[in-house]
C-alpha positions in Angstrom: 123.0 95.1 81.9 122.9 91.7 79.9 120.9 93.4 76.4 123.6 95.5 75.7 121.8 98.5 75.5 122.0 101.5 77.3 118.6 102.2 79.5 118.0 104.7 81.9 116.8 104.0 85.5 115.2 106.4 88.3 115.9 105.2 91.2 114.2 106.7 94.3 115.1 105.7 98.0 112.5 105.9 101.3 115.8 107.1 103.1 119.1 108.3 102.6 121.1 105.1 100.9 124.5 104.0 98.9 123.8 102.5 95.5 126.8 100.0 94.5 127.6 100.4 91.0 128.9 96.9 89.4 130.4 97.0 86.0 129.2 93.8 83.5 132.7 92.2 83.6 133.2 92.5 87.0 129.4 91.2 87.5 130.1 88.1 85.1 133.7 87.6 86.9 132.0 86.7 90.0 128.8 85.0 89.0 131.4 82.6 87.2 133.6 81.7 90.3 130.3 81.6 92.8 127.4 80.0 91.5 125.4 80.7 94.7 125.7 84.1 93.3 123.7 83.4 90.0 121.4 81.6 92.1 120.5 84.2 94.1 120.4 86.8 90.8 118.0 84.2 89.4 116.0 84.4 92.4 116.0 88.2 92.7 114.8 87.8 89.0 112.7 85.6 89.4 110.6 87.7 91.9 110.6 90.8 89.9 109.0 88.9 87.0 106.4 87.1 89.1 105.7 90.8 90.5 105.8 92.1 87.1 103.3 89.5 86.1 100.7 90.2 88.7 100.8 94.0 87.6 100.2 93.1 84.0 97.4 90.7 85.1 95.9 93.5 87.2 96.0 96.0 84.7 94.4 93.8 81.9 91.9 92.1 83.6 88.2 92.5 82.3 86.9 92.1 86.1 87.0 95.7 87.8 86.5 93.7 91.2 89.7 91.4 90.4 91.9 94.6 89.3 91.1 96.2 92.2 92.0 93.6 94.8 95.3 93.8 93.2 95.4 97.6 93.7 94.3 97.0 97.3 96.6 94.4 98.1 99.8 96.3 96.4 98.4 99.8 98.2 98.5 97.8 101.5 102.1 96.6 101.1 100.7 93.6 103.8 99.8 95.9 106.3 96.0 95.3 106.7 94.7 98.6 105.4 95.9 101.7 103.4 95.0 105.0 102.3 92.5 104.5 99.0 91.4 107.3 96.4 88.8 106.4 94.2 89.7 109.2 91.3 93.6 107.6 91.8 92.7 103.7 91.6 90.3 104.3 88.4 93.2 106.4 87.0 96.0 103.8 87.6 93.7 101.0 86.7 92.1 102.7 83.3 88.5 102.5 84.6 85.8 104.9 85.4 85.1 105.9 89.1 81.9 104.5 88.7 83.5 101.1 88.0 85.7 101.7 91.1 82.2 102.2 93.4 80.9 98.9 92.0 84.0 97.1 92.7 84.6 98.2 96.0 80.7 97.9 96.5 81.2 93.8 95.5 84.1 93.3 97.6 82.8 95.4 100.9 79.2 93.3 100.0 81.3 89.6 100.3 83.0 90.7 103.6 86.5 91.2 102.0 87.2 94.8 102.5 85.7 97.4 104.6 86.1 101.3 103.5 86.0 103.8 106.5 87.6 107.0 106.6 89.4 107.0 103.5 91.0 103.9 104.0 90.7 100.7 103.0 90.2 97.9 106.1 91.1 94.3 104.6 88.9 91.8 106.7 90.0 88.9 104.9 93.3 88.6 102.9 92.9 85.2 101.9 89.6 86.0 100.3 91.3 89.3 98.7 94.0 87.6 97.3 91.9 84.8 95.9 89.9 87.3 94.0 93.0 88.6 92.6 93.7 85.4 91.5 90.5 85.1 89.8 91.8 87.3 86.7 
């Protein structure tokens, strides 16, 4: 919005939703009139930057177990488990399936995850998060 370029995004909602479009001039006026809006917007953008930095770190990791830990955390959405496809993970992370198998085994051998019935169960979320940050 503030770059002066036209940028087209696709938005997908999980449920029926409404979208509010706010013109740039209107948003600037709202921010100028209420500093709390500017702070909330800065907080929102900071959260997005942190999220994207974690994604970039996971995708560029030299350590397959660290990259896979990030993938599992994101896929679980905080639920403690997620459906898992080795082929999908390999494709998303840009690594071979054999590398994904080895990384899974490392995480499983360390007691961080358990694999059962096509799902990954997170046993130790703290260790998984720590492994992710070891990128």
